[in-house]
N, C-alpha and C positions, 0 to 999 in steps of 0.2 A: 508410673509404678511408686510401691511405694521408695522404693530404691533411688531414683532419679527426687523423689519428694525431698527423701533424707539427706543424698549429697546435695541439693541448693541450701536447706537449712544448715547443713556445716558447711557450705561454702559463703553464706550471708554470715556466720556467725566468726568465722575465722578471718575476711576482709575488715578493712580498716573501714569507718561510717563518715570521716569526715577526712576535714583538712586539714587537722591539730594535729600534731605530735600525739597527743592524751588519747587521740583517739584511734591512732594506727596499733595495730597488733606488735607484740612485746615479745622482745625474747627470755631466754628461760632466766635472764638476769633480772626483767624487767625494766630493759632497754629498747625504746621504740626500734623494730628491727631494723625503719630505715636508717635511723642513726649508728647503728650497728654495723650497719654493711657496708654505709660512708665510709666511717672511722677504718672500717677492713683494708678496705680499697686503698683509702688515701696513706695508709700505711705501709701495705705491701706497694705501691706506686708512685704514691705522691713525688718523691724526689727524683725519682731515677727515669719521668716521662716527662716532654716539655707539652705543655697546652692545656694540661688537667684542670688548671685554675684561670688560665687566660682566654681561652676560648669561649664565648657564648652557645649558650644549647640551642637546638634548633627549637622551636615551639612544639610541632610535630613530635620530636622524638621526646622531649618533656613532657607532653602530654601522655604517651603511649608507658614512658616512666613510670609516673607517678599512677596512671592507672594500674599497672601490674605488681606494685607495691601495696597499691589499696583494697585488687584484687586476692593476690596471696605473697607478700611480702618474704615468707621463706623460700619461697622459690627463685626470688629474681636474683642472677647473678649478673653483677656489675662487670663490663669488659673494657680491658684499656682499648681505648679508641673511639669505642661506642660509649663511652658515658665520661662527662664530663662537670666539675661541679655545678656549673648554672643548670644541670637536668633536676636537681632538687631541690632548686630554691622557689618553688612555685608553692612550699606548703606554708598554711598561713602563721603558724608561731613560729619562731626562731628554735634555737636548742635549748639557748636559756628562757625558757617559756617566760612570756609577759605576767602572769600570776604570781610568779615565784620571785620576781625582780626584788621587791623588798629582801628578801631572803640572802640573794647575791649580795645586794648592796651591803645588810649586816656584816656578811659573811667577809666581807674584801676589808 
């Protein structure tokens, strides 16, 4: 039907198309939602819960979380005990993207 085609096109447009930060969905402030979500999660839980920084993520959980962010980043909810910093290390670009390194160095 027309609705299912429309819905599929909207889902494709909303989802991230690659594995770099510049390919990810953006927040209202033009920040990749995956970064915004992680910062909010760390701000809320980072100092109060043991293991967020030290535990390695399970490959299957990491893959699922990254697929969720690529498909519909706005609806991904990070939960204490379910997510760790290692879970989002599978993205190709660091937060300080490689193509911006000269600008970071100049600013420092």
